[in-house]
C-alpha positions in Angstrom: 7.7 -37.0 -6.5 7.4 -40.8 -6.1 5.2 -41.1 -9.1 7.8 -39.4 -11.4 10.9 -41.2 -12.7 14.1 -39.9 -11.3 16.0 -37.5 -13.6 19.3 -35.8 -13.4 19.3 -32.1 -14.2 22.3 -29.9 -15.1 22.1 -26.6 -13.1 24.3 -23.6 -13.4 23.9 -20.6 -10.9 25.8 -17.4 -11.3 26.5 -15.2 -8.1 27.5 -11.6 -7.8 27.8 -10.0 -4.4 25.6 -12.6 -2.6 22.9 -12.3 -5.2 21.9 -15.1 -7.7 22.2 -13.1 -11.0 21.4 -15.9 -13.5 20.2 -19.5 -13.5 20.0 -22.2 -16.1 18.5 -25.7 -15.7 18.2 -28.5 -18.2 14.7 -29.4 -16.8 13.1 -26.8 -19.0 10.5 -25.8 -16.5 9.4 -22.2 -17.1 8.1 -20.2 -14.2 8.5 -16.8 -12.6 10.3 -18.3 -9.7 13.3 -20.7 -9.6 12.6 -24.4 -10.4 13.0 -27.0 -7.6 16.5 -28.0 -8.9 17.9 -24.4 -8.7 16.5 -24.1 -5.2 18.0 -27.5 -4.2 21.5 -26.5 -5.5 21.2 -23.1 -3.8 20.3 -24.8 -0.5 23.2 -27.4 -0.9 25.6 -24.6 -1.5 24.4 -22.6 1.6 24.3 -25.6 3.9 27.4 -27.4 2.7 29.8 -24.7 1.4 32.8 -26.9 2.0 31.5 -29.6 -0.4 31.5 -27.1 -3.3 35.1 -26.5 -4.4 35.9 -22.9 -4.8 38.0 -22.2 -8.0 39.8 -19.1 -9.1 38.4 -17.4 -12.2 39.3 -19.5 -15.2 41.3 -16.7 -16.6 43.6 -16.9 -13.7 44.0 -20.7 -14.0 44.8 -20.3 -17.8 47.4 -17.6 -17.0 49.3 -20.1 -14.9 49.6 -22.6 -17.7 52.5 -22.9 -20.2 52.1 -23.3 -24.0 51.9 -27.2 -24.0 49.4 -27.2 -21.0 47.2 -24.6 -22.9 47.2 -26.8 -26.0 46.3 -29.9 -24.0 43.5 -28.1 -22.1 41.9 -26.9 -25.3 42.2 -30.2 -27.1 40.7 -32.2 -24.2 37.9 -29.6 -23.9 37.0 -30.0 -27.6 37.3 -33.8 -27.4 34.9 -34.1 -24.5 32.4 -31.8 -26.1 33.3 -32.0 -29.7 29.8 -32.2 -31.1 28.7 -29.0 -29.3 31.9 -26.8 -29.4 33.9 -27.9 -32.5 32.2 -25.5 -35.0 32.6 -22.6 -32.5 36.2 -23.6 -31.8 37.1 -23.7 -35.4 35.4 -20.3 -36.1 37.3 -18.7 -33.1 40.7 -20.2 -34.2 40.2 -18.8 -37.8 39.4 -15.3 -36.3 42.3 -15.3 -33.9 44.7 -16.2 -36.7 43.4 -13.4 -38.8 45.1 -10.1 -37.9 42.2 -7.9 -39.2 39.4 -9.8 -37.4 37.2 -7.9 -34.8 38.3 -10.3 -32.0 41.9 -9.2 -32.4 40.9 -5.5 -32.0 39.6 -6.2 -28.4 42.2 -6.4 -25.6 42.0 -9.5 -23.5 39.1 -12.0 -23.5 35.8 -12.5 -21.5 35.6 -14.6 -18.4 32.2 -15.7 -17.2 33.6 -17.0 -14.0 35.3 -13.7 -12.9 32.1 -11.9 -11.9 31.1 -8.3 -12.6 33.1 -5.1 -11.9 32.5 -3.5 -8.5 30.9 -0.5 -10.2 28.5 -2.7 -12.3 24.8 -2.9 -11.4 24.0 -6.2 -9.7 20.5 -7.5 -9.1 18.7 -10.8 -8.7 17.9 -13.0 -11.6 14.3 -12.3 -12.9 12.8 -14.0 -15.9 10.9 -11.0 -17.4 9.2 -13.0 -20.1 7.8 -15.4 -17.7 6.4 -12.6 -15.4 4.6 -11.2 -18.4 3.2 -14.6 -19.5 2.0 -15.5 -16.0 0.3 -12.2 -15.4 -1.3 -12.3 -18.9 -2.6 -15.8 -18.1 -4.0 -14.9 -14.7 -5.8 -11.9 -16.1 -7.2 -13.8 -19.0 -8.9 -16.2 -16.5 -10.9 -13.3 -15.2 -10.6 -14.0 -11.5 -11.5 -17.6 -11.7 -9.5 -20.8 -10.9 -7.6 -18.9 -8.1 -6.0 -16.4 -10.5 -6.8 -13.5 -8.2 -5.0 -15.4 -5.4 -2.0 -15.9 -7.8 -1.9 -12.2 -8.6 -2.0 -11.4 -4.9 1.0 -13.7 -4.4 2.9 -11.8 -7.1 2.1 -8.5 -5.3 3.3 -10.1 -2.1 6.6 -11.0 -3.9 7.0 -7.4 -5.0 6.5 -6.3 -1.4 9.2 -8.8 -0.2 11.6 -7.5 -2.9 11.0 -3.9 -1.7 11.6 -4.9 1.9 14.9 -6.5 0.9 15.8 -3.3 -1.2 16.0 -5.5 -4.3 15.9 -3.4 -7.4 13.9 -6.2 -9.1 10.8 -5.0 -7.2 10.3 -2.0 -9.4 11.2 -4.0 -12.5 8.7 -6.7 -11.7 5.9 -4.2 -10.9 6.5 -2.5 -14.2 6.0 -5.8 -16.0 2.9 -6.5 -14.0 1.4 -3.1 -14.6 2.1 -3.3 -18.4 0.0 -6.5 -18.6 -2.8 -4.9 -16.5 -2.8 -1.9 -18.9 -2.9 -4.3 -21.9 -6.0 -6.3 -20.5 -8.6 -6.3 -23.4 -11.5 -6.1 -20.8 -10.5 -2.5 -19.9 -11.5 -1.2 -23.4 -14.6 -3.4 -23.5 -15.8 -2.1 -20.1 -15.1 1.4 -21.3 -17.1 1.0 -24.5 -20.1 -0.7 -22.6 -20.0 2.0 -19.8 -20.0 -0.8 -17.2 -17.9 -0.8 -14.0 -15.2 -3.4 -13.3 -15.8 -6.0 -10.7 -14.9 -5.2 -7.0 -12.3 -8.0 -6.9 -10.6 -6.7 -10.1 -10.6 -3.1 -8.7 -9.0 -4.3 -5.5 -6.1 -5.7 -7.6 -5.7 -2.2 -9.2 -5.7 -0.7 -5.7 -2.9 -3.0 -4.7 -1.0 -2.0 -7.9 -1.4 1.7 -7.0 -0.3 1.1 -3.3 2.8 -0.7 -4.5 3.8 2.1 -6.9 3.3 4.5 -3.9 5.8 2.4 -1.9 8.3 2.5 -4.8 8.2 6.3 -5.5 8.4 7.1 -1.8 11.4 4.9 -1.3 14.1 7.3 0.3 16.9 5.1 -1.0 16.1 5.6 -4.7 18.2 7.8 -7.0 16.6 10.9 -8.6 17.1 9.5 -12.1 15.1 6.4 -11.1 12.3 8.5 -9.7 12.3 10.7 -12.8 12.0 7.6 -15.0 9.2 6.1 -13.0 7.3 9.5 -13.1 7.6 9.5 -16.9 6.3 5.9 -17.0 3.4 6.6 -14.7 2.4 9.7 -16.7 2.5 7.6 -19.8 0.2 4.9 -18.4 -2.1 7.6 -17.0 -2.6 9.2 -20.4 -3.8 6.0 -21.9 -7.7 6.2 -22.5 -8.5 2.8 -20.9 -6.5 3.5 -17.7 -9.1 3.1 -14.9 -10.0 6.1 -12.8 -9.1 6.0 -9.1 -12.5 6.9 -7.9 -14.0 4.1 -10.0 -16.7 6.2 -11.7 -16.4 7.4 -15.3 -19.1 9.9 -16.3 -21.4 7.4 -17.8 -21.2 4.9 -15.0 -24.0 4.5 -12.4 -23.0 3.6 -8.9 -24.1 0.3 -7.5 -25.6 1.5 -4.2 -26.1 -2.1 -2.9 -22.4 -2.2 -2.1 -22.4 1.1 -0.1 -21.1 1.2 3.5 -21.5 0.0 6.2 -21.5 -3.5 4.5 -18.3 -2.7 2.6 -16.5 -1.7 5.8 -17.8 -4.8 7.8 -16.7 -7.1 4.9 -13.1 -5.8 5.4 -13.1 -7.0 9.1 -18.8 11.6 18.1 -9.5 -10.1 6.8 -8.4 -8.3 9.8 -9.8 -10.9 12.2 -7.7 -13.6 10.5 -4.4 -11.8 11.3 -2.5 -13.1 14.3 -2.2 -10.6 17.2 1.3 -9.2 17.0 3.4 -7.9 19.8 4.9 -4.6 18.8 8.2 -3.6 20.4 10.4 -0.5 20.4 13.5 -0.9 18.2 15.9 2.0 18.6 16.5 4.1 15.4 20.0 5.2 16.0 20.2 7.7 13.0 17.3 9.8 14.3 18.1 12.8 16.6 15.2 12.7 19.0 16.0 10.8 22.2 13.7 7.9 23.0 12.5 7.6 19.4 12.1 4.1 17.9 10.7 2.7 14.7 7.4 2.0 16.5 7.1 5.7 17.7 7.9 6.8 14.2 5.3 4.4 12.6 2.6 5.4 15.1 3.3 9.2 14.5 3.2 8.8 10.7 -0.1 6.9 11.0 -1.6 9.7 13.1 -0.4 12.3 10.7 -1.8 10.4 7.7 -5.3 10.0 9.5 -5.4 13.6 10.4 -4.6 15.0 7.0 -7.4 17.2 5.5 -8.5 15.6 2.2 -11.5 16.2 -0.1 -14.1 13.4 -0.5 -13.5 11.8 -3.9 -16.4 11.6 -6.4 -17.0 7.9 -7.0 -18.8 5.4 -4.8 -15.9 2.9 -4.8 -13.3 5.5 -3.9 -15.6 6.9 -1.1 -16.0 3.4 0.4 -12.2 3.0 0.1 -11.6 6.2 2.2 -13.7 4.6 5.0 -12.1 1.2 4.7 -8.6 2.4 4.7 -9.2 4.7 7.7 -10.7 1.8 9.7 -8.0 -0.6 8.7 -5.3 1.8 9.8 -7.0 2.5 13.1 -7.5 -1.2 13.7 -3.7 -1.7 13.2 -3.1 1.1 15.8 -5.4 -0.5 18.2 -3.1 -3.6 18.3 -0.3 -1.3 19.8 -0.3 -1.0 23.5 0.1 2.6 24.5 3.0 3.3 26.9 4.2 6.7 28.2 6.4 7.3 25.1 3.5 6.7 22.7 1.0 8.8 24.8 3.4 11.8 24.3 3.2 11.2 20.5 -0.6 11.2 20.7 -0.7 14.4 22.7 1.8 16.1 20.5 0.0 15.2 17.3 -3.4 16.1 18.7 -2.1 19.6 19.5 -0.5 19.9 16.0 -3.7 18.9 14.3 -5.9 21.3 16.3 -3.5 24.1 15.6 -2.6 23.1 12.1 -3.5 25.1 9.0 -5.1 23.8 5.8 -3.3 20.5 5.9 -5.1 19.4 9.0 -8.6 17.8 9.1 -8.9 19.0 12.6 -7.8 22.6 12.0 -10.2 25.5 12.6 -11.1 26.0 9.0 -11.8 23.1 6.6 -13.3 22.8 3.2 -16.9 22.0 3.0 -16.3 18.7 1.3 -13.4 17.6 3.5 -13.6 14.0 4.7 -15.0 14.0 8.3 -12.7 13.1 11.1 -15.4 11.4 13.4 -13.9 7.8 13.3 -10.4 9.1 13.8 -11.5 11.5 16.6 -13.3 8.8 18.5 -10.1 6.7 18.5 -8.0 9.8 19.6 -10.6 10.6 22.3 -10.5 7.1 23.9 -6.7 7.0 23.8 -6.2 10.6 25.3 -9.1 10.5 27.9 -7.2 8.8 30.7 -4.1 11.0 30.2 -5.3 14.5 29.1 -9.1 14.7 29.3 -9.2 18.4 28.3 -7.2 17.7 25.1 -9.5 14.7 24.4 -12.6 16.7 24.5 -11.1 19.6 22.6 -10.2 17.1 19.8 -13.5 15.3 19.7 -15.6 18.4 19.8 -13.7 20.0 16.9 -14.2 16.8 14.8 -18.0 16.8 15.4 -18.7 19.1 12.5 -20.3 17.9 9.2 -20.0 20.9 7.0 -21.4 19.1 3.9 -24.9 19.1 5.5 -24.8 22.8 6.4 -26.3 25.5 4.1 -23.8 28.1 2.9 -24.3 31.7 1.9 -25.4 32.0 -1.7 -23.0 33.7 -4.1 -23.8 37.1 -5.8 -24.5 40.5 -4.6 -28.0 40.4 -3.0 -28.2 44.2 -2.7 -28.7 44.5 -6.5 -32.1 43.2 -7.8 -30.8 41.9 -11.1 -28.4 39.6 -9.3 -31.2 37.8 -7.5 -32.0 35.6 -10.5 -28.5 34.1 -10.6 -28.7 32.9 -7.0 -29.3 29.1 -7.0 -29.4 26.9 -3.9 -26.1 25.0 -3.3 -26.5 21.3 -4.2 -25.2 18.6 -1.9 -22.3 16.7 -3.3 -22.9 12.9 -4.1 -21.7 11.5 -0.8 -22.8 7.9 -1.2 -21.4 6.9 2.2 -23.2 9.7 4.0 -25.4 7.4 6.1 -22.3 5.6 7.3 -20.5 9.0 8.1 -23.6 10.2 10.1 -23.6 7.1 12.2 -19.9 7.5 13.0 -20.7 11.1 14.0 -23.4 9.8 16.3 -21.0 7.2 17.8 -18.5 10.0 18.5 -21.2 12.0 20.3 -22.4 9.0 22.3 -18.8 8.2 23.4 -18.4 11.8 24.7 -21.8 11.6 26.5 -20.7 8.4 28.3 -17.4 9.8 29.3 -18.9 13.1 30.6 -21.3 11.5 33.0 -21.2 13.5 36.3 -19.4 16.6 34.7 -22.1 19.3 34.3 -19.8 21.7 32.3 -18.7 19.0 29.8 -22.2 17.5 29.3 -23.5 21.0 28.5 -20.7 21.5 25.9 -21.3 18.1 24.3 -25.1 18.9 24.2 -24.4 22.1 22.3 -22.1 20.4 19.9 -24.8 17.7 19.1 -27.5 20.4 18.7 -25.3 22.4 16.3 -23.8 19.6 14.2 -26.1 16.6 14.0 -28.8 17.0 11.4 -30.4 13.5 11.4 -33.5 13.3 13.6 -33.1 9.5 14.0 -29.5 10.0 15.3 -30.6 12.7 17.7 -33.3 10.4 19.0 -30.7 7.6 19.4 -28.5 10.0 21.4 -31.5 10.9 23.6 -32.0 7.1 24.3 -28.2 6.7 25.0 -28.2 9.6 27.4 -31.1 8.2 29.3 -29.5 4.7 29.5 -26.2 6.2 30.8 -28.0 8.5 33.3 -30.1 5.6 34.8 -27.5 2.8 35.3 -28.5 0.4 38.1 -25.4 0.8 40.2 -25.8 4.6 40.9 -28.2 7.4 41.4 -29.6 8.9 38.2 -27.5 11.7 36.7 -29.8 14.7 36.7 -27.8 16.6 34.1 -27.7 13.7 31.7 -31.5 13.2 32.1 -31.8 16.9 31.1 -29.7 16.2 28.1 -31.8 13.3 27.2 -35.0 15.3 27.5 -33.6 18.2 25.4 -32.5 15.9 22.7 -35.8 13.9 22.8 -37.7 17.2 22.4 -35.5 18.3 19.6 
């Protein structure tokens, strides 16, 4: 900086197998990342490797010297740095001349310039104390002064490390998590029975997502995974550890934050991202011909979206279910479907329809299973131009909303004394139900639009609407939609759609 006086810094960098394993700098600046002087020296070494003279390990150089050269070497070294090294030199000399000293029991001598053994662990330099101090500082600021942004930058750094398969990623996340667990506000909120702020909870979400990336890493050894599992269980057992669904028993949900506002806020960030062009990169190690990292990524996304999962209890967790699903679908929509990807879509749609309990589109699902309306609408629009039959089969299967359907009461009704024990089934606390019902209505409207002119399909869609949609306002909306679609200006009215509109209106 021009405003600062020029200073000369002494910098030392140790390398091991192309990694910077330790750094020291006389500037004294403390930070999680390298100071500017270490970065400058690293860049100089990268850009001008010929300017940095390469020496053999110092032990090799000393081995080549005779007795007089060794004495001269040591005496000159002591003379140049006598104030710093003289006490150490005298202490070592005394120990070497003493036959019973510990130093004489060890064969050879250490050489800091020789590098580590090939079998030794090697990882990037990480100042653990600084990581802890910085996270503690950011958390103490309570989300103000850009501390939330700083924590997200730290999370981004962990992601970068994981991408590079740097073992420091897990180390750094462990240090961050320990500071999060030690945050005094956790016990305060627990005692007061108040919920943590949404911004703070999003940081915890990111923490959980990163741990998921770490424990699912296929390149990790079993002993590493075992130690992480032990650590995660230890944190989970702590009283103040927040619940994933965000609702302890004494917390009241803040319904002002319910969807669809929550889902819209997130945008039967995204907007700021630059549109990316996805390409097929061949994955040589995989057996299937024509597979690429893109086809595998798309297939994994479809499998994940189609998994049957029970709706969580808390408001925040229910909103997160919707947000995560919409975010993943929006990512998929950036990918242009070619013939290879259409095959993946068809294969996964068939698997999900025929799948057992793992599938959210299987024949039998749990009453409180997360509905598939949003996902099915996306599948329907993708499959329709290529396999209309499969598209309708998928969308019609997804129309159900079992949580609103009454189920048979428990107990033997043939025995009079059992009648008293029969109580009506209560609806679970689905705080996002209005959003879910609107998504169900959107799926139905999409099918009605696509089925125009096809009598058989229109009747099938009508039956599905009458069976599965329980909201009168949504049925009325669908009646209006059907009427609009049936009476478009550029063609004659569709009589079947008009009948659908009339039946829905009467209903």
